Structures are given as C-alpha cells and as structure tokens.
C-alpha positions in Angstrom: 32.9 35.3 8.1 33.8 37.5 11.0 30.9 39.8 12.0 28.4 38.2 9.7 24.8 38.1 11.0 23.2 34.8 11.6 21.2 35.0 8.4 24.3 35.4 6.3 26.0 32.5 8.1 23.0 30.3 7.2 23.4 31.3 3.6 27.1 30.4 3.7 26.2 27.1 5.3 23.6 26.4 2.5 26.3 27.2 -0.1 28.7 24.7 1.4 25.9 22.2 1.8 25.3 22.4 -1.9 28.9 21.5 -2.4 28.8 18.6 0.1 27.3 16.1 -2.3 29.7 14.1 -4.6 27.2 14.1 -7.5 27.0 17.9 -7.4 30.8 18.1 -7.5 30.8 15.7 -10.4 28.3 18.0 -12.2 30.4 21.0 -11.5 33.4 19.2 -12.9 31.5 18.4 -16.1 30.3 21.9 -16.5 33.9 23.1 -16.1 34.4 21.7 -19.6 31.4 23.7 -21.0 27.7 23.8 -21.0 25.6 20.7 -21.2 22.0 19.6 -21.1 20.4 17.3 -18.4 20.6 14.2 -20.6 24.3 14.7 -21.3 25.1 15.3 -17.6 23.0 12.3 -16.6 24.8 10.0 -19.1 28.2 11.2 -18.0 27.4 10.8 -14.3 25.5 7.5 -14.7 22.4 8.8 -13.0 18.8 9.4 -14.2 17.8 12.7 -15.7 15.4 13.2 -12.8 18.2 12.8 -10.2 20.5 15.2 -12.1 17.7 17.7 -12.4 17.2 17.7 -8.6 20.9 18.3 -8.1 21.0 21.1 -10.7 18.1 22.7 -8.9 20.1 22.9 -5.6 23.1 24.3 -7.5 20.9 26.9 -9.2 19.4 28.0 -5.8 22.9 28.7 -4.6 23.9 30.7 -7.8 26.5 28.1 -8.9 24.8 27.1 -12.1 22.9 29.0 -14.7 20.1 27.6 -17.0 19.3 28.7 -20.5 16.4 27.4 -22.6 17.0 27.0 -26.4 13.9 25.7 -28.1 12.9 22.5 -26.3 16.4 22.0 -24.8 17.7 23.4 -21.6 21.5 23.9 -21.2 23.3 24.4 -17.9 26.6 26.3 -17.4 28.6 27.6 -14.5 27.2 30.9 -13.1 30.1 31.5 -10.7 33.6 30.5 -11.7 34.9 31.3 -8.2 33.6 27.9 -7.1 36.5 26.3 -9.0 39.0 28.3 -7.0 37.4 27.2 -3.8 37.3 23.6 -4.9 40.9 23.7 -6.1 41.9 25.2 -2.7 40.1 22.4 -0.8 41.4 19.7 -3.1 45.0 21.0 -2.6 44.5 20.9 1.2 43.2 17.4 1.1 46.0 16.3 -1.1 48.6 17.7 1.3 46.9 15.9 4.2 47.0 12.6 2.3 50.7 13.1 1.5 51.4 13.7 5.2 49.4 10.6 6.2 51.3 8.5 3.6 54.6 9.7 4.8 53.7 8.9 8.4 52.5 5.4 7.3 55.8 4.9 5.4 57.8 5.9 8.5 55.8 3.6 10.7 56.2 0.6 8.3 60.0 1.2 8.0 60.2 1.2 11.8 58.2 -2.0 12.2 60.2 -3.8 9.5 63.5 -2.7 11.2 62.1 -4.0 14.6 61.2 -7.4 13.1 64.7 -7.8 11.6 66.3 -6.8 14.9 64.1 -9.1 16.9 
C-alpha cells in the first residue's frame, strides 16, 4: 500500500468493505465449492434471493464474483481465487489470537484457583 495514491487507497478500502459482511463471506465459502445460482445460495445461507442478489452485486463490483447466464438461469462463481488466500491468512491470524487469549485465560484461572486453595 506504500506510495498508493488516494484513489487507489479508496479502491482497496472498498475491496475490504465488500469482505466485511458475514453474509458475503458465507457466499464466498459456498462458491469455493463450485458455481451456484442465486436460489441455491439463498437456500444454503438462509436468506431471500433478493438479499443474496444485493450481496452478489457488491462482490461483483469488486471483481470477486463472476456471473454467467445460461438460458433463464444465472450462475455465480469466484472470479479471483486470491481472495481465499487472503481470507485464509486472516483466519489463521484470528485463530492464533484466540489461542493466545485462551492460554492467558487458562493461566489466570489456574492462578485464581491456587490462590483460593491457599487462602
């Protein structure tokens, strides 16, 4: 991001904003398994087709999802596989943070138990 002009930084922010919505991440996870139509995505996510269509539109605007018409059906697929590398990187980082927090809680709880027994 170093030396990027403001316009490019706005585009980067819009890309991350598209990824900041849990439903969109759920859609990307579904499409990781292969292409699907709006109805299939809506059913799998538990949302209406209209809601899913709005989310797919945002993902398409950022170049994350591709759309292909086949007769009366429209199928969506991943347009940029690199989004999975990014998501895996972030998920790994969050997982490590959670492990550190759990270890800290465990240490704290051991200390408080020992203090109660001593007291």
